[in-house]
C-alpha distance (Angstrom), angle and dihedral (degrees) to the residues before:
residue distance angle dihedral
M1 . . .
P2 3.85 . .
I3 3.79 97.3 .
F4 3.84 120.4 157.4
N5 3.76 134.5 -175.6
V6 3.83 105.9 -138.7
N7 3.81 138.0 173.2
V8 3.81 121.7 -123.6
K9 3.84 120.9 -155.5
W10 3.79 115.5 -157.5
G11 3.76 114.0 175.0
K12 3.79 107.0 -60.9
E13 3.77 93.1 -15.2
K14 3.74 128.3 85.9
F15 3.77 126.2 -165.2
G16 3.81 113.6 -156.9
G17 3.79 131.9 -161.2
V18 3.81 95.3 18.8
E19 3.83 110.2 169.5
L20 3.84 114.9 -125.9
N21 3.80 121.9 -172.3
T22 3.82 114.8 -169.6
D23 3.82 90.5 -165.1
E24 3.80 86.1 72.5
P25 3.81 123.3 64.8
P26 3.79 117.1 -95.8
Q27 3.82 88.7 -112.2
V28 3.80 88.2 72.8
F29 3.83 91.2 52.9
K30 3.84 89.2 49.3
A31 3.78 89.0 51.9
Q32 3.79 88.3 56.4
L33 3.81 90.4 50.9
F34 3.78 88.3 50.0
A35 3.82 88.5 56.9
L36 3.78 89.8 51.7
S37 3.82 101.1 41.9
S38 3.83 105.7 17.1
V39 3.79 88.9 -126.7
P40 3.85 107.0 139.0
P41 3.82 113.6 -119.8
E42 3.81 91.5 -118.4
R43 3.88 89.7 58.1
Q44 3.82 94.9 47.5
K45 3.81 124.2 104.5
V46 3.79 109.5 -171.8
M47 3.85 117.1 -171.0
L48 3.78 138.2 -178.5
K49 3.87 119.0 -174.9
G50 3.81 91.8 -25.0
A51 3.79 96.1 -45.9
V52 3.81 116.4 120.2
L53 3.79 119.1 -142.8
Q54 3.76 115.3 -122.5
D55 3.86 126.6 -152.6
D56 3.77 97.4 -116.8
E57 3.81 106.9 34.4
W58 3.77 141.4 28.6
G59 3.83 93.3 -132.9
N60 3.81 116.2 179.9
F61 3.84 95.4 -13.9
K62 3.80 106.8 139.3
L63 3.79 101.9 -157.4
K64 3.79 131.7 -169.3
D65 3.78 136.5 155.4
G66 3.87 113.2 -71.0
V67 3.81 96.2 15.7
T68 3.84 115.1 145.3
L69 3.82 119.8 -130.1
M70 3.79 123.0 -163.6
M71 3.79 119.8 -133.1
M72 3.81 127.2 -166.4
G73 3.76 126.1 -172.1
S74 3.79 143.2 98.7
V75 3.77 133.3 -115.8
G76 3.79 94.4 -138.2
D77 3.79 123.2 119.4
I78 3.78 118.7 -80.4
P79 3.83 110.1 -114.3
T80 3.80 112.1 -100.0
A81 3.78 119.1 -110.4
P82 3.83 117.7 -105.6
V83 3.73 118.2 -94.9
R84 3.84 110.3 -84.9
K85 3.74 127.9 -140.7
T86 3.80 121.7 -105.2
V87 3.76 113.4 -64.5
F88 3.82 120.8 -155.2
M89 3.80 121.3 -137.2
E90 3.77 92.6 -114.5
D91 3.81 89.3 58.0
M92 3.79 96.7 46.6
S93 3.78 123.4 111.4
E94 3.79 121.5 -132.3
A95 3.76 90.0 -98.6
Q96 3.80 91.9 52.5
L97 3.79 92.0 47.8
A98 3.80 90.3 51.5
S99 3.81 90.8 51.7
A100 3.79 93.7 46.5
F101 3.82 93.9 50.0
K102 3.83 93.5 38.4
L103 3.78 94.4 -120.0
P104 3.79 119.1 176.1
A105 3.78 116.2 -89.8
G106 3.77 116.4 -94.5
L107 3.81 128.8 -141.8
N108 3.76 124.5 -126.0
N109 3.80 117.0 -119.9
L110 3.86 106.1 -119.9
G111 3.80 93.9 -169.1
N112 3.82 117.8 -48.7
T113 3.81 90.3 -16.2
C114 3.82 95.1 129.4
Y115 3.83 88.6 109.0
M116 3.77 90.7 61.1
N117 3.85 94.3 41.2
A118 3.75 93.3 52.8
T119 3.81 92.1 47.5
V120 3.78 92.2 50.6
Q121 3.81 92.7 49.2
C122 3.83 93.1 51.6
L123 3.82 94.6 47.7
R124 3.84 91.0 44.9
N125 3.83 87.4 59.8
V126 3.82 90.8 70.0
P127 3.87 103.1 90.2
E128 3.79 94.6 -160.4
L129 3.83 92.2 52.6
H130 3.80 88.4 46.1
D131 3.82 91.5 54.0
S132 3.82 93.6 43.5
L133 3.81 91.1 53.9
T134 3.80 93.0 44.3
N135 3.78 89.6 56.4
Y136 3.78 94.6 44.3
S137 3.80 113.7 115.3
G138 3.77 121.0 -144.0
N139 3.78 141.8 105.4
L140 3.79 135.8 -128.9
G141 3.78 100.5 -151.9
F142 3.75 146.1 122.0
G143 3.81 112.5 -25.8
S144 3.78 94.6 15.6
D145 3.82 121.3 137.5
I146 3.79 98.6 -122.6
G147 3.76 90.3 -162.8
S148 3.79 95.9 58.0
P149 3.86 125.5 106.0
E150 3.83 86.4 -113.5
S151 3.77 92.4 58.5
V152 3.81 93.7 46.1
T153 3.82 89.8 51.6
V154 3.80 93.5 47.1
A155 3.84 92.1 46.3
L156 3.80 91.7 51.0
R157 3.84 90.4 47.5
D158 3.82 90.8 52.1
L159 3.77 91.2 46.4
F160 3.80 91.2 53.5
K161 3.79 90.7 48.9
T162 3.79 91.8 50.9
M163 3.81 90.5 49.5
D164 3.83 90.6 50.2
K165 3.74 91.1 59.8
T166 3.80 99.8 54.4
S167 3.79 144.6 34.7
E168 3.80 92.2 -150.5
A169 3.80 125.9 92.6
V170 3.84 116.1 -78.6
P171 3.84 122.8 -149.9
P172 3.85 104.6 -133.7
I173 3.82 92.7 -154.0
I174 3.82 98.6 141.1
F175 3.77 93.9 44.5
L176 3.82 91.4 49.2
Q177 3.81 91.2 50.2
V178 3.78 91.5 49.9
L179 3.80 91.9 46.6
H180 3.81 90.9 51.2
K181 3.79 90.9 50.2
A182 3.82 93.4 48.2
F183 3.79 95.0 42.6
P184 3.86 110.9 26.0
Q185 3.82 92.5 -173.6
F186 3.82 88.5 73.7
S187 3.84 90.7 58.4
E188 3.82 94.4 60.2
K189 3.82 113.6 130.3
T190 3.77 135.1 -148.8
E191 3.77 125.7 -121.0
Q192 3.82 86.7 -94.0
G193 3.81 90.1 61.3
I194 3.83 97.8 -110.5
F195 3.81 127.5 119.6
A196 3.81 111.7 -83.1
Q197 3.84 122.0 -123.4
Q198 3.80 113.5 -96.8
D199 3.76 136.9 -160.2
A200 3.79 111.5 -91.0
N201 3.81 94.4 -151.9
E202 3.82 90.1 54.6
C203 3.81 88.9 52.9
W204 3.80 89.6 46.7
T205 3.83 90.9 51.2
Q206 3.82 94.3 48.7
M207 3.78 92.7 48.7
V208 3.78 93.0 49.7
R209 3.83 90.3 49.9
V210 3.81 91.2 52.0
L211 3.77 93.6 48.2
Q212 3.81 89.3 47.2
Q213 3.80 88.0 61.0
K214 3.82 97.7 47.4
L215 3.81 112.6 27.7
P216 3.84 112.2 87.4
G217 3.79 119.0 -136.0
Q218 3.77 125.6 -109.7
P219 3.82 119.6 -106.4
Q220 3.76 117.2 -105.4
A221 3.82 136.1 -153.7
C222 3.84 117.0 -79.7
D223 3.84 123.0 -177.2
G224 3.76 89.7 -10.5
E225 3.75 133.5 -10.7
E226 3.82 94.3 -86.7
K227 3.81 94.3 62.0
M228 3.83 113.2 66.8
A229 3.74 125.5 -157.0
T230 3.81 131.4 -151.7
P231 3.84 107.1 -89.7
P232 3.82 113.1 -105.6
R233 3.83 90.1 -150.5
G234 3.79 138.3 41.9
F235 3.79 120.6 -110.2
M236 3.79 97.5 -92.7
D237 3.79 92.3 47.3
Q238 3.86 88.6 50.0
Y239 3.81 98.6 48.2
F240 3.81 103.6 23.8
G241 3.83 104.7 22.6
I242 3.83 117.0 116.0
E243 3.84 110.7 -166.1
S244 3.80 114.3 -148.7
E245 3.82 131.1 -171.7
S246 3.82 120.2 -160.3
T247 3.79 136.6 -171.2
M248 3.85 123.3 -158.1
K249 3.82 118.8 -154.3
C250 3.75 126.6 -177.3
V251 3.84 110.9 -130.8
E252 3.79 94.4 -162.4
A253 3.83 95.9 48.2
P254 3.79 108.5 41.5
D255 3.84 92.1 176.7
E256 3.80 91.9 56.7
P257 3.86 109.2 106.7
E258 3.77 113.8 -108.6
T259 3.80 117.5 -119.3
K260 3.79 125.0 -134.2
S261 3.76 130.2 -154.7
K262 3.80 140.9 174.7
E263 3.78 130.8 -148.3
T264 3.77 140.7 169.0
L265 3.80 116.8 -126.9
F266 3.79 129.0 -169.4
Q267 3.77 98.7 -159.4
L268 3.77 139.5 17.1
S269 3.83 119.8 -128.6
C270 3.76 121.9 -135.7
F271 3.80 109.2 -159.7
I272 3.79 113.4 -152.8
S273 3.80 122.1 -137.3
Q274 3.80 138.5 149.2
E275 3.82 90.9 -86.9
V276 3.85 95.2 48.5
K277 3.78 112.4 92.2
Y278 3.77 100.0 147.3
I279 3.75 131.7 43.6
H280 3.82 95.2 -121.4
T281 3.83 89.1 56.3
G282 3.80 91.7 54.6
L283 3.82 91.7 46.0
Q284 3.83 91.0 48.6
S285 3.77 91.8 53.4
R286 3.80 90.2 62.6
L287 3.81 95.2 52.1
T288 3.87 91.9 74.0
E289 3.81 114.7 42.1
N290 3.82 134.0 174.3
I291 3.79 110.1 -135.5
T292 3.83 133.5 -177.7
K293 3.74 116.2 -144.3
K294 3.79 140.4 140.8
S295 3.76 114.7 -74.5
P296 3.84 115.1 -141.5
S297 3.81 92.0 -153.1
L298 3.82 96.4 46.2
G299 3.80 96.0 36.2
R300 3.82 91.5 -136.4
D301 3.78 143.0 73.3
A302 3.78 111.9 -67.9
Q303 3.79 141.1 171.7
Y304 3.82 117.6 -91.3
V305 3.77 132.2 -176.1
K306 3.80 115.7 -141.3
K307 3.80 117.0 -160.8
S308 3.79 121.0 -171.5
M309 3.77 135.2 -169.6
L310 3.78 131.9 -176.4
S311 3.77 114.0 -118.2
R312 3.84 97.0 -179.2
L313 3.76 134.1 31.9
P314 3.83 118.4 -155.1
A315 3.82 126.2 -141.5
Y316 3.84 89.8 -111.6
L317 3.77 117.7 42.6
T318 3.82 119.7 -164.0
V319 3.78 119.5 -158.5
Q320 3.77 121.9 -172.9
L321 3.78 118.9 -157.2
V322 3.86 102.8 -144.3
R323 3.75 99.1 -136.5
F324 3.79 103.4 151.3
Y325 3.81 128.1 76.3
F326 3.78 133.0 167.4
K327 3.79 117.8 -105.7
E328 3.80 105.7 -154.9
K329 3.79 96.2 -162.8
E330 3.82 94.9 55.5
A331 3.86 92.7 27.8
V332 3.80 91.7 -134.8
N333 3.79 136.9 120.2
A334 3.80 102.4 -110.8
K335 3.79 125.6 -160.3
I336 3.78 131.3 -129.2
L337 3.76 106.8 -136.4
K338 3.79 96.4 -170.2
L339 3.83 111.2 131.1
Q340 3.83 119.3 -120.3
K341 3.80 123.5 -153.3
F342 3.78 119.7 -135.4
K343 3.73 135.1 163.2
E344 3.78 129.1 -130.8
L345 3.86 89.5 -131.1
Y346 3.81 104.4 55.5
P347 3.84 110.6 -168.0
I348 3.84 98.6 -156.3
Y349 3.82 92.9 159.9
Q350 3.76 92.5 47.9
G351 3.81 88.2 50.4
F352 3.77 91.2 56.1
H353 3.77 96.8 52.6
Q354 3.80 99.9 36.8
G355 3.80 92.7 51.2
C356 3.79 97.5 -112.2
W357 3.80 89.2 134.3
D358 3.81 96.7 25.8
I359 3.79 90.7 -129.3
S360 3.79 134.8 107.6
L361 3.74 135.5 -146.3
R362 3.74 123.9 -111.3
A363 3.83 113.6 -84.5
D364 3.83 96.1 -112.4
L365 3.83 90.4 50.4
K366 3.74 89.7 50.7
A367 3.77 90.5 53.4
K368 3.75 93.5 51.7
A369 3.79 99.1 42.3
K370 3.75 119.1 88.3
G371 3.79 94.4 -169.9
P372 3.80 128.8 -127.0
K373 3.76 117.0 -44.9
S374 3.80 119.4 -118.8
E375 3.80 119.4 -106.0
E376 3.80 90.0 -114.0
K377 3.79 91.4 59.3
L378 3.78 90.8 51.3
E379 3.86 91.2 61.5
P380 3.84 115.6 95.5
M381 3.80 111.7 -105.4
E382 3.80 124.3 -134.5
V383 3.82 111.7 -105.0
D384 3.78 120.8 -172.1
D385 3.81 118.1 -124.3
K386 3.78 92.0 -7.5
K387 3.78 135.0 103.4
K388 3.75 117.8 -119.0
E389 3.75 120.3 -133.8
S390 3.77 129.6 169.1
K391 3.78 132.6 -155.8
L392 3.74 135.2 -178.9
E393 3.78 117.3 -99.6
P394 3.82 119.5 -134.2
Y395 3.77 109.3 -92.1
W396 3.81 94.8 -149.5
F397 3.77 135.0 69.6
P398 3.85 113.2 -98.6
D399 3.84 92.4 -117.8
D400 3.83 94.5 40.8
V401 3.83 113.2 53.5
G402 3.79 112.4 -161.6
S403 3.77 96.7 25.9
N404 3.82 127.0 118.1
N405 3.82 113.5 -115.7
S406 3.79 97.5 -175.8
G407 3.82 104.1 38.7
Y408 3.81 90.8 -133.0
Y409 3.76 119.4 128.2
E410 3.79 138.5 -174.1
L411 3.80 122.6 -152.6
T412 3.84 107.5 -110.3
A413 3.80 104.3 166.4
V414 3.79 139.3 11.3
L415 3.79 127.6 -164.9
T416 3.79 111.3 -154.2
H417 3.79 137.0 -170.9
Q418 3.80 132.8 -148.2
G419 3.76 118.5 -162.5
R420 3.79 140.5 45.0
S421 3.84 103.2 -88.5
S422 3.77 138.2 41.6
S423 3.84 89.2 -127.0
S424 3.79 92.8 58.4
G425 3.78 139.4 26.0
H426 3.79 127.9 62.8
Y427 3.84 136.8 -72.3
L428 3.79 126.6 -145.8
A429 3.79 136.1 177.2
W430 3.81 127.7 -135.6
I431 3.83 114.4 -161.7
K432 3.77 131.9 -173.1
K433 3.78 116.9 -139.3
K434 3.78 105.7 173.9
D435 3.80 139.4 -19.0
D436 3.80 105.0 -25.7
E437 3.81 95.3 -24.2
W438 3.77 110.4 127.2
Y439 3.82 130.8 176.0
K440 3.81 129.8 -156.6
C441 3.76 112.7 -139.7
D442 3.81 108.2 -158.4
D443 3.81 99.4 171.6
D444 3.83 103.9 -81.2
K445 3.82 94.6 -4.1
I446 3.82 113.5 88.4
T447 3.80 115.9 -176.9
M448 3.81 139.6 157.8
V449 3.80 111.2 -83.7
G450 3.79 118.8 -76.2
D451 3.78 132.0 166.6
W452 3.79 116.8 -14.2
H453 3.77 120.7 -115.7
C454 3.80 127.3 -152.9
A455 3.84 107.7 -53.2
Y456 3.83 114.7 -129.3
V457 3.79 106.8 163.1
L458 3.83 126.1 20.9
L459 3.81 124.9 -160.7
Y460 3.82 116.9 -162.6
A461 3.80 124.1 -165.2
P462 3.81 125.9 -155.9
R463 3.77 114.9 -88.0
R464 3.80 107.2 -118.0
L465 3.82 112.9 -135.8
E466 3.80 121.1 -152.8
T467 3.74 127.0 -135.6
V468 3.82 124.8 -162.3
V469 3.79 116.4 -119.3
E470 3.79 115.2 -160.7
T471 3.80 116.6 -148.9
P472 3.87 126.6 175.7
A473 3.79 114.4 -96.3
V474 3.81 116.1 -107.5
């Protein structure tokens, strides 16, 4: 690949060892200069021996390692546009309509980057994650390793902040560049020289792992709610971590001691087959597995049964519908188009204790959990001579911030896929804002929800239960 390490002189400052890749458009290089100098790309004038760098092509730039480029441009605010005359709805563009109706900001597709855009929109719909990133301290500047977990976290934080300030589409140039550096598989290109389509769930998984390393956990109650203890987990472990306990038993050697293990998951997988019509059926099928491995008592490969149970439910539960499989004859990742049924209210806790999943919670979790309240108890009660107010109860246990103490979930985001293969097609995000108000995020086009596509990744939020607070009437 034609990659050069160049120097950039800007006024009295000089940036050395800046990586330049001519396989990428110059706009990506300008985005990197923006990270170093805070000069917006549209205000930059980059020159080499009289030639001026354009946004879409490298032109006559004769590059080599160590060459010095000149950059002109100021950091100052761009002058605001003059006040426009009244514009009627019929004459508004999509961007103007989005601003008028306060729609969420979209993300420009930078060449088969819909998988990334849809993932970002779904994760941004988690308010606690949004706040944690907003408060995260860190910089992406000169000398930074733009492929490090720190840089990915900072770039995602800055992208969220930019999206918070506008209803128009945002070009995620810097975040894409950082993502490519951190995970080179996402920068693969087709024979036509454009970025290849990638798997959205793989992008989701990598982003979650990065955030797991960098985002600090939130303090939790200790010896009473007023005294706070250092969090035992990071943020992602608190709010997305599913704790699983497994036992492995050898079928062919009943006297062989069973082995136990624990692990933290960040999503559950629903495998789709002819028998699977509902999500809980697909999830249940993965809780008991037949595995072949070497038996220490028999000295050969033997059949084992692995049984798993979930010992902790997080506030936000991610479920992947495993739709893609590799067809060896055609050498392609084919897609299972079978529809799966899922409800917006997802009674995980009820499933545990009514045998829907044929698993049980750990004893200490059973002791702490009160179980979901009935619908009748959620209705406000008549109170004589008193005002009725309601507030939302915490959805986590006092000593386990970010957990789910009821097991009830509401669907908050869906990542969908159109097409027949993971290496082609198109990804979209569907996000819930309030009540039954859903938005479809199709890259830079944000609209009210329409027809559903083929669900691929589901994100559930904790169902918030209300409690009635009685106050004396004034």
